[in-house]
C-alpha positions as CSV (number, residue, x, y, z in Angstrom):
1,M,-120.6,11.6,-166.4
2,K,-117.6,12.4,-164.2
3,K,-119.7,11.8,-161.1
4,I,-120.6,8.3,-162.3
5,K,-117.0,7.5,-163.1
6,T,-116.0,8.6,-159.6
7,L,-118.6,6.5,-158.0
8,L,-117.6,3.4,-160.0
9,L,-113.9,4.0,-159.1
10,M,-114.8,4.3,-155.4
11,L,-117.0,1.1,-155.6
12,A,-114.1,-0.8,-157.2
13,C,-111.7,0.4,-154.4
14,V,-114.2,-0.7,-151.7
15,I,-114.5,-4.2,-153.3
16,C,-110.7,-4.6,-153.5
17,F,-110.2,-3.6,-149.9
18,T,-113.0,-5.9,-148.8
19,A,-111.4,-8.8,-150.7
20,C,-108.0,-8.1,-149.2
21,G,-109.5,-8.0,-145.7
22,N,-111.3,-11.3,-146.2
23,N,-108.0,-13.0,-147.4
24,E,-106.1,-11.8,-144.4
25,A,-108.8,-12.9,-141.9
26,K,-109.0,-16.4,-143.3
27,T,-107.6,-18.9,-140.8
28,I,-107.8,-22.7,-140.1
29,D,-111.3,-24.0,-139.2
30,Y,-111.2,-26.0,-135.9
31,N,-113.4,-27.1,-133.1
32,E,-112.1,-25.7,-129.9
33,E,-113.5,-28.4,-127.6
34,Q,-112.1,-31.2,-129.8
35,I,-108.7,-29.6,-129.8
36,K,-108.8,-29.4,-126.0
37,V,-109.6,-33.1,-125.8
38,Q,-106.7,-33.9,-128.1
39,T,-104.3,-31.8,-126.0
40,D,-105.6,-33.3,-122.8
41,I,-105.0,-36.8,-124.1
42,I,-101.4,-36.0,-125.1
43,Y,-100.6,-34.2,-121.8
44,N,-102.1,-37.0,-119.7
45,Y,-99.7,-39.5,-121.4
46,I,-96.5,-37.4,-121.6
47,S,-96.8,-36.4,-117.9
48,Q,-97.0,-40.0,-116.7
49,E,-94.0,-41.2,-114.7
50,G,-91.9,-43.7,-116.7
51,I,-94.1,-43.5,-119.8
52,K,-91.2,-43.6,-122.2
53,E,-89.8,-46.7,-120.6
54,K,-93.2,-48.4,-120.7
55,I,-93.4,-47.7,-124.5
56,Q,-89.9,-48.9,-125.2
57,N,-90.5,-52.1,-123.3
58,Y,-93.9,-52.8,-124.9
59,P,-93.3,-55.7,-127.4
60,T,-95.0,-53.9,-130.3
61,Y,-92.7,-50.9,-130.1
62,L,-89.6,-52.8,-129.0
63,G,-86.5,-50.9,-130.1
64,L,-88.8,-48.1,-131.4
65,N,-87.6,-48.6,-135.0
66,D,-89.5,-47.3,-138.0
67,D,-92.1,-50.0,-137.7
68,G,-92.5,-49.5,-134.0
69,L,-93.0,-45.8,-134.5
70,D,-95.7,-46.5,-137.1
71,Y,-97.5,-48.8,-134.7
72,L,-97.3,-46.1,-132.0
73,S,-98.7,-43.5,-134.4
74,S,-101.6,-45.9,-135.3
75,D,-102.4,-46.6,-131.7
76,L,-102.5,-42.9,-130.8
77,F,-104.9,-42.4,-133.7
78,E,-107.1,-45.3,-132.4
79,L,-107.0,-43.8,-128.9
80,G,-108.3,-40.5,-130.3
81,K,-111.1,-42.3,-132.1
82,Q,-112.1,-43.9,-128.9
83,C,-112.4,-40.5,-127.3
84,G,-114.4,-39.2,-130.3
85,V,-111.6,-37.0,-131.8
86,H,-109.3,-37.1,-134.7
87,L,-105.9,-37.4,-132.9
88,K,-103.1,-37.6,-135.4
89,I,-99.5,-37.4,-134.1
90,E,-96.4,-39.2,-135.3
91,G,-94.7,-41.6,-132.9
92,K,-91.4,-39.6,-133.1
93,V,-93.2,-36.3,-132.2
94,F,-94.9,-38.1,-129.3
95,L,-91.5,-39.3,-127.9
96,K,-90.0,-35.8,-128.3
97,A,-93.0,-34.4,-126.4
98,I,-92.2,-36.8,-123.5
99,D,-88.5,-35.7,-123.5
100,S,-89.4,-32.0,-123.5
101,Y,-91.7,-32.5,-120.5
102,N,-89.2,-34.6,-118.5
103,D,-86.4,-32.2,-119.3
104,N,-88.3,-29.3,-117.7
105,L,-90.0,-31.2,-114.9
106,E,-87.3,-30.4,-112.3
107,L,-87.9,-26.7,-112.9
108,L,-91.7,-27.1,-112.6
109,G,-91.5,-29.2,-109.4
110,D,-92.8,-32.5,-108.2
111,R,-94.6,-34.4,-110.9
112,A,-97.6,-35.1,-108.8
113,Q,-98.0,-31.5,-107.9
114,V,-97.8,-30.1,-111.4
115,Q,-101.4,-29.5,-112.6
116,K,-103.3,-28.0,-115.6
117,T,-104.8,-24.7,-114.8
118,G,-107.6,-25.2,-117.3
119,E,-106.6,-22.1,-119.3
120,Y,-105.9,-22.3,-123.0
121,D,-104.7,-19.9,-125.7
122,F,-105.6,-20.4,-129.4
123,D,-103.5,-18.7,-132.1
124,A,-105.1,-19.7,-135.4
125,K,-103.3,-18.7,-138.7
126,K,-103.8,-19.5,-142.3
127,D,-101.8,-22.8,-142.3
128,E,-101.2,-23.6,-138.6
129,L,-102.8,-23.5,-135.2
130,I,-100.8,-23.0,-132.0
131,V,-102.5,-24.0,-128.7
132,T,-101.0,-23.2,-125.3
133,M,-102.0,-25.2,-122.3
134,Y,-101.0,-23.5,-119.0
135,L,-99.6,-25.4,-116.0
136,S,-99.2,-24.7,-112.3
137,G,-96.2,-26.1,-110.5
138,P,-94.8,-25.8,-106.9
139,V,-91.5,-24.4,-108.2
140,H,-92.4,-22.7,-111.4
141,D,-95.5,-22.3,-113.6
142,G,-95.2,-23.4,-117.2
143,S,-97.1,-24.2,-120.3
144,V,-97.3,-26.9,-123.0
145,E,-97.3,-25.6,-126.6
146,F,-99.1,-27.7,-129.2
147,M,-98.5,-26.9,-132.9
148,F,-101.0,-28.2,-135.5
149,D,-100.6,-28.1,-139.3
150,K,-103.3,-27.1,-141.7
151,N,-104.8,-30.6,-141.5
152,L,-104.9,-30.4,-137.7
153,H,-102.2,-33.0,-137.3
154,I,-99.9,-32.3,-134.3
155,T,-96.4,-31.6,-135.5
156,S,-94.8,-30.4,-132.3
157,V,-95.3,-30.5,-128.5
158,T,-93.0,-28.4,-126.3
159,T,-93.0,-27.8,-122.6
160,N,-91.9,-24.3,-121.4
161,V,-91.1,-22.9,-118.0
162,K,-92.3,-19.5,-116.9
163,Y,-89.6,-17.7,-115.0
164,S,-90.1,-14.8,-112.6
165,L,-88.9,-11.3,-113.6
166,G,-85.9,-11.6,-111.3
167,E,-84.9,-15.0,-112.8
168,S,-85.3,-13.6,-116.3
169,M,-83.2,-10.6,-115.5
170,K,-80.5,-12.9,-113.9
171,K,-80.4,-15.1,-117.0
172,A,-80.3,-12.1,-119.2
173,G,-77.4,-10.7,-117.2
174,I,-75.5,-14.0,-117.3
175,N,-76.1,-14.3,-121.1
176,T,-74.9,-10.7,-121.5
177,A,-71.8,-11.3,-119.4
178,I,-71.0,-14.5,-121.3
179,G,-71.5,-12.6,-124.6
180,M,-69.3,-9.7,-123.6
181,G,-66.7,-11.9,-122.1
182,T,-66.5,-13.9,-125.3
183,V,-66.1,-10.7,-127.3
184,F,-63.4,-9.5,-125.0
185,V,-61.5,-12.7,-125.2
186,M,-61.7,-12.7,-129.0
187,L,-60.5,-9.1,-129.1
188,V,-57.5,-10.1,-126.9
189,V,-56.8,-13.1,-129.2
190,I,-57.0,-10.9,-132.3
191,M,-54.6,-8.4,-130.6
192,F,-52.0,-11.1,-130.0
193,I,-52.4,-12.3,-133.6
194,I,-51.8,-8.8,-134.9
195,M,-48.7,-8.5,-132.6
196,L,-47.4,-11.8,-133.9
197,L,-48.0,-10.7,-137.5
198,G,-46.0,-7.6,-136.8
199,L,-43.0,-9.7,-135.7
200,V,-43.0,-11.7,-139.0
201,P,-41.4,-8.9,-141.1
202,K,-38.8,-8.4,-138.5
203,L,-37.9,-12.1,-138.6
204,F,-37.6,-12.0,-142.4
205,N,-35.6,-8.7,-142.2
206,S,-33.1,-10.3,-139.7
207,D,-32.7,-13.3,-142.0
208,A,-32.1,-11.0,-145.0
209,K,-29.6,-9.0,-143.0
210,K,-27.8,-12.2,-142.0
211,K,-27.7,-13.4,-145.6
212,K,-26.4,-10.0,-146.7
213,A,-23.7,-10.0,-144.0
214,D,-22.6,-13.6,-145.0
215,T,-22.6,-12.5,-148.7
216,S,-20.5,-9.5,-147.8
217,K,-18.0,-11.6,-145.9
218,A,-17.7,-14.0,-148.8
219,V,-17.1,-11.2,-151.2
220,D,-14.4,-9.7,-148.9
221,K,-12.7,-13.1,-148.6
222,T,-12.8,-13.5,-152.4
223,I,-11.3,-10.0,-152.8
224,E,-8.6,-10.8,-150.3
225,A,-7.7,-14.1,-152.1
226,I,-7.5,-12.2,-155.4
227,V,-5.3,-9.6,-153.9
228,E,-3.0,-12.2,-152.4
229,R,-2.8,-14.1,-155.7
230,E,-1.9,-10.9,-157.5
231,E,0.7,-10.0,-155.0
232,A,2.1,-13.6,-155.3
233,E,2.2,-13.3,-159.0
234,S,3.9,-9.8,-158.7
235,D,6.6,-11.3,-156.5
236,D,7.2,-14.1,-159.0
237,L,7.7,-11.6,-161.8
238,E,10.2,-9.7,-159.8
239,L,12.1,-12.9,-158.9
240,I,12.2,-13.9,-162.6
241,A,13.6,-10.6,-163.6
242,V,16.3,-10.8,-161.0
243,I,17.3,-14.4,-162.0
244,S,17.2,-13.5,-165.7
245,A,19.6,-10.6,-165.1
246,A,21.9,-12.9,-163.1
247,I,22.0,-15.5,-165.8
248,A,22.7,-12.9,-168.5
249,A,25.5,-11.4,-166.4
250,A,27.0,-14.8,-165.9
251,E,26.8,-15.8,-169.6
252,G,27.9,-12.3,-170.8
253,T,24.8,-11.9,-172.9
254,S,21.5,-9.9,-172.7
255,T,18.2,-11.1,-171.4
256,D,16.7,-11.1,-174.9
257,G,18.6,-14.2,-175.8
258,F,16.7,-16.5,-173.5
259,V,13.3,-16.9,-171.8
260,V,12.8,-18.1,-168.2
261,R,9.7,-20.2,-168.4
262,S,9.6,-21.7,-164.9
263,I,11.3,-21.5,-161.6
264,K,11.4,-24.4,-159.2
265,R,12.4,-23.9,-155.6
266,I,14.9,-26.4,-154.3
267,R,14.9,-27.2,-150.6
């Protein structure tokens, strides 16, 4: 009985692993020859000299507004039907493909000398297909990468340049130098900011010391004024006592018989 259970468990595990392997291996179904025809059609158009100007000046696509782009998409689809393939690419994607090719053309070399090598790479996944068409140019070799969605509609066309090892190392060195230089400059800026922040408390302390000194001076002046007033009042009392004694002596009486309330100085 135990052997039967063990065999059933092993069989279940084998079935599970087989099912998982089948799910991982599932990719988009496509016809390689038809895909090559589609990519060739697109490349033959985007590599033409002045193709974008021709499209923009064509009455149907004039201005390349939304309606014009829809017409362009429809015409590309009809072109594919004439060649026996299902060519589906949006007008805006087609225009971006032209721009990408023209932007990299100077690095590839003379337009007339850039040729397809006839080599393709197909990378099929569950929901997309990436096709790479290789180019040979007098200055640099390159490639055109076509991306298809799960319905085999072209969603992106990008031209890439293949640099030599020396050029790649040079670019990497330049990028590294720029990155390190940027980091160094930012560190210097941060250092200056920290130094400035260190000066802020000193500025506040100097202001506080100045205010404290001003307050101390004001207090000293107030005290001096109080002292002067007390001294003045003390002098007045002494003067009153002297005058009171003189009056009492003149009248032959004591100072208790009268009160001196004010003294006015006569000049």
